[in-house]
C-alpha positions in Angstrom: 0.0 -0.2 -0.3 2.7 2.2 0.5 2.6 3.0 -3.4 -1.0 4.1 -3.0 -0.1 6.6 0.2 2.5 8.1 -2.0 1.1 8.7 -5.1 -2.0 10.2 -3.3 0.1 12.8 -1.2 2.5 13.3 -4.2 -0.1 14.0 -6.8 -2.1 16.3 -4.1 1.6 18.2 -3.4 2.5 19.0 -6.8 -1.1 19.2 -8.0 -1.1 22.1 -5.0 2.1 23.8 -5.4 1.1 24.4 -9.5 -2.8 25.0 -8.9 -2.3 28.2 -6.4 -0.2 30.0 -8.8 -2.4 29.9 -11.5 -5.6 30.1 -8.8 -3.5 33.6 -7.6 -3.5 35.0 -11.0 -7.0 34.1 -11.5 -7.8 36.1 -8.6 -6.2 39.3 -9.1 -7.8 39.1 -12.8 -11.2 38.8 -11.5 -10.3 41.7 -8.6 -11.4 38.8 -5.7 -8.8 40.1 -3.1 -8.9 40.2 0.6 -8.8 43.5 1.8 -7.2 45.0 4.6 -9.2 45.8 7.8 -9.1 46.6 11.2 -9.9 42.7 12.2 -7.2 42.0 9.7 -3.7 41.1 10.3 -2.2 42.0 6.7 -1.9 45.4 5.6 -2.5 44.9 2.0 -4.6 43.4 -0.3 -4.3 39.6 -0.5 -5.9 37.4 -3.3 -8.5 35.3 -2.6 -9.0 31.4 -4.5 -6.5 29.4 -3.0 -9.3 27.1 -1.3 -10.1 26.1 -5.4 -5.9 24.9 -5.6 -6.7 23.0 -2.5 -10.0 21.3 -3.7 -8.1 20.5 -7.2 -5.4 18.8 -5.9 -7.4 16.6 -3.3 -9.8 15.6 -5.8 -7.1 15.0 -8.6 -5.2 12.8 -6.1 -8.2 10.9 -5.0 -9.0 10.2 -8.7 -5.6 9.0 -9.2 -5.4 6.7 -6.1 -9.3 5.0 -7.0 -7.2 4.0 -10.5 -4.2 3.1 -8.9 -6.5 1.0 -6.3 -10.2 0.7 -6.5 -11.8 1.8 -3.2 -13.9 -2.2 -3.4 -17.2 -0.5 -2.2 -16.1 2.3 -0.3 -17.5 4.7 -3.3 -20.7 5.8 -0.8 -18.8 6.5 1.7 -16.1 8.6 -0.4 -19.4 10.2 -2.2 -20.6 11.8 1.2 -17.4 12.9 2.1 -16.4 14.4 -0.9 -20.1 15.6 -1.4 -19.9 17.3 1.8 -16.9 18.5 1.1 -17.5 20.4 -2.0 -21.1 21.8 -0.9 -19.7 23.5 1.7 -16.7 24.9 0.2 -19.2 25.9 -2.5 -20.6 27.9 0.3 -17.1 29.0 1.4 -16.4 30.7 -1.9 -19.7 32.5 -1.9 -18.7 33.9 1.8 -15.8 34.8 0.7 -17.7 37.0 -2.1 -20.1 38.1 -0.2 -21.4 37.4 3.3 -22.9 34.3 3.9 -25.0 34.4 7.5 -24.3 32.4 9.8 -28.6 30.7 9.6 -27.6 29.5 6.8 -24.1 28.1 7.2 -24.7 26.3 10.6 -27.5 24.3 9.4 -25.6 23.3 5.9 -23.0 21.6 7.8 -25.3 19.7 9.8 -26.9 18.1 6.7 -23.5 17.6 5.6 -22.6 16.0 8.9 -26.1 14.1 9.1 -25.1 13.2 4.9 -22.0 11.3 6.6 -23.8 9.9 9.6 -25.9 8.0 7.0 -23.5 6.7 4.9 -21.4 5.0 7.5 -18.9 7.9 8.1 -19.5 8.2 11.7 -18.1 7.0 14.9 -20.7 5.1 17.9 -18.7 5.3 20.7 -22.1 4.7 23.1 -24.0 2.2 20.9 -26.5 4.6 21.2 -28.0 6.6 18.0 -29.9 8.9 20.8 -25.9 10.0 21.8 -23.9 8.9 19.3 -25.8 10.9 16.6 -25.4 14.2 18.1 -22.2 13.2 18.8 -21.1 13.3 15.4 -23.2 16.1 13.9 -21.1 18.6 16.9 -18.4 16.8 15.8 -18.4 17.7 12.2 -19.3 21.3 12.7 -17.1 21.9 15.4 -14.1 20.4 13.6 -15.3 22.2 10.3 -16.0 25.3 11.7 -12.8 25.3 14.3 -10.6 24.9 11.3 -11.8 27.7 9.8 -11.7 30.0 12.9 -7.6 28.7 12.3 -7.2 30.4 9.6 -6.7 33.7 10.3 -2.7 34.3 10.3 -0.2 33.7 7.3 0.6 29.7 7.2 -1.7 29.0 10.4 -4.4 26.6 8.8 -2.4 25.2 6.2 0.5 24.0 8.9 -1.9 22.9 11.5 -4.3 20.6 8.8 -0.6 19.6 7.7 0.4 18.4 10.8 -3.1 16.7 12.1 -3.8 14.8 8.7 -0.1 13.7 8.6 -0.9 11.9 12.3 -4.3 10.6 10.9 -2.4 8.9 8.4 0.0 7.3 10.7 -2.7 6.0 12.6 -4.9 5.0 9.4 -2.0 3.3 8.0 -0.7 1.3 11.1 -4.1 0.5 11.6 -4.2 -0.8 8.2 -7.3 1.4 7.0 -6.6 1.6 3.2 -9.2 4.6 2.3 -8.6 6.8 5.5 -4.8 6.6 5.2 -5.4 7.4 1.1 -7.2 10.3 2.0 -5.3 11.6 4.9 -2.1 11.4 2.6 -3.7 13.6 0.1 -5.1 15.8 2.7 -1.3 16.5 4.0 0.0 17.2 0.6 -2.3 19.4 -1.0 -1.6 21.6 2.7 1.6 21.4 2.4 1.5 22.1 -1.1 -0.6 25.5 -0.7 2.0 26.2 3.0 4.6 26.8 0.1 2.4 29.6 -1.3 0.4 31.0 1.9 4.0 30.3 4.3 4.7 34.3 5.6 4.4 36.6 3.5 1.5 34.7 2.5 1.3 35.4 -1.8 -2.4 34.3 -1.1 -5.4 33.0 0.9 -7.5 29.7 1.1 -10.6 31.8 1.8 -13.7 30.5 3.6 -13.2 28.0 0.8 -10.6 26.2 1.5 -10.8 26.4 5.5 -14.0 25.0 5.3 -12.9 22.0 2.6 -10.4 21.1 4.9 -12.0 21.2 8.1 -15.1 18.8 7.1 -12.3 16.4 5.5 -10.5 16.6 9.0 -14.1 15.9 10.8 -14.2 13.1 8.2 -11.4 11.0 8.4 -11.2 11.3 12.2 -14.8 9.5 12.2 -13.7 6.9 9.4 -10.6 6.3 12.1 -10.8 2.7 13.8 -8.6 1.1 16.6 -9.7 -2.7 16.3 -8.0 -3.0 19.7 -9.6 -0.3 21.9 -12.8 0.2 23.0 -14.9 2.6 20.4 -15.0 4.9 23.3 -11.3 5.1 24.1 -11.1 4.8 20.4 -12.8 8.3 19.7 -9.8 10.0 22.0 -7.6 10.0 19.5 -8.8 12.1 16.9 -10.1 14.5 20.0 -6.7 14.9 20.6 -5.4 15.5 17.3 -7.3 18.2 16.9 -7.3 19.2 20.3 -5.3 22.7 19.2 -8.0 23.9 16.9 -10.9 22.5 19.2 -9.2 24.4 22.3 -9.1 27.9 19.8 -13.2 27.5 19.0 -13.9 26.9 22.7 -12.1 30.4 24.1 -13.2 32.5 20.9 -16.6 31.1 21.4 -16.4 32.1 25.5 -14.4 35.0 25.1 -17.2 37.1 22.0 -20.2 35.8 24.4 -18.5 37.2 27.5 -18.2 40.7 25.5 -22.0 40.0 24.2 -21.1 39.1 20.6 -22.1 36.2 18.4 -19.5 33.4 18.6 -19.3 33.6 14.5 -18.6 37.3 15.2 -14.9 38.0 13.7 -12.3 39.4 15.0 -8.2 38.9 16.6 -9.6 37.2 19.5 -7.7 34.1 18.7 -5.1 32.5 19.9 -2.2 33.3 17.6 -3.5 37.1 18.0 -3.3 36.9 21.6 0.3 35.0 21.7 1.1 38.4 19.5 -0.5 40.8 21.8 1.8 39.8 25.0 5.0 40.2 22.9 5.9 37.2 20.9 6.7 37.8 16.6 3.9 36.5 14.7 6.2 33.9 13.0 6.8 32.4 16.6 3.4 32.3 17.1 2.5 30.2 14.5 5.5 28.1 15.3 4.1 27.6 18.4 0.4 26.4 17.6 2.8 24.0 15.2 4.5 22.8 18.2 1.8 22.2 20.5 -0.3 20.8 17.9 2.2 18.0 17.0 2.8 17.9 20.7 -0.9 16.4 21.1 -0.8 14.3 18.0 1.4 12.4 19.3 -0.3 12.2 22.7 -3.1 10.9 20.4 -0.3 8.4 19.1 0.2 7.2 22.9 -3.4 6.9 23.2 -3.4 4.2 20.9 -0.9 1.8 22.5 -1.8 2.7 25.8 -4.6 1.1 28.3 -8.2 2.4 28.2 -7.4 3.6 32.1 -4.1 5.5 31.0 -6.0 6.9 27.6 -8.6 8.2 30.1 -6.0 9.6 32.5 -4.2 11.2 29.5 -7.2 12.6 28.1 -7.6 14.0 31.8 -4.2 15.4 31.9 -4.6 17.3 28.8 -8.0 18.9 29.7 -6.9 20.2 32.7 -3.8 21.6 31.0 -5.9 22.9 28.0 -8.5 24.8 30.5 -5.4 26.2 32.2 -3.7 27.5 29.0 -7.1 28.8 28.0 -7.8 30.6 30.8 -4.4 32.5 31.0 -5.1 33.1 27.3 -8.5 35.2 27.8 -7.0 37.3 30.4 -5.0 38.9 27.3 -7.0 41.9 26.3 -7.9 42.0 22.8 -8.4 44.7 20.7 -12.4 46.2 21.0 -14.6 44.7 18.1 
């Protein structure tokens, strides 16, 4: 299977590397740019449409993967994953061009999550649909938006996605989950290929088109991960650990905004990255710290796979305590009024 994974990764990487500058030229020609604003970090207009390059690279890699190694009956689930990702990406593209209200975004994400569940792309930690279904929907909506929230500083979201999907690939490959590993390999490749053009100073942004697509893909892959040596309830802790930093950022931002009388989806410079910069850490170093934290949480996820259930619960408890403490510290950093 190594050749299949390598082909998926290389195709996505090269696809994103070459498609992104083309998308940049198209965005500049059509004047699809992100203008500077008080709530944004950049000071010059930056072209959008990087998300389209990411999607083309990912889909191209998956088509190549199907040619190299047929999916053997997994087409329904692949259709649900890609279909949901493309629908949310389309919504993101509209939002990049003109604002889409939250009352449209969240319900559409919930529908995409329900389609995943119906197709079998789901986790069943409680073996009870009354508990599992809401958990699955919350996971998909939460992770999709958490990755979208992370797209607030040059190279941040793409780098975090590359780290998380890289861990998902390793975990899936070790568990001999060919489809999941192939999806994760392709996702890692297109995130890294785009990161070359999005690293500081960014020459193009992925926009909501890319961040919603990447977030939905990560959420879907997390639901597909299985660890036969672990009970499902323990196995579900693994993707939570891998995605701990985006989850913490999303929760912290939501709490901060509600405390200030704002909607959780209200945009602003109050994310983890912004708060690190506010205490004097250079933006590149702040991004690097978040990369390191994401990689550390991913490694904790790997440890959980090989730990006993009791140890796994203790490790997750420790992670939650640390996350709550760090979140509390960061929330004490004053942010600009929105």
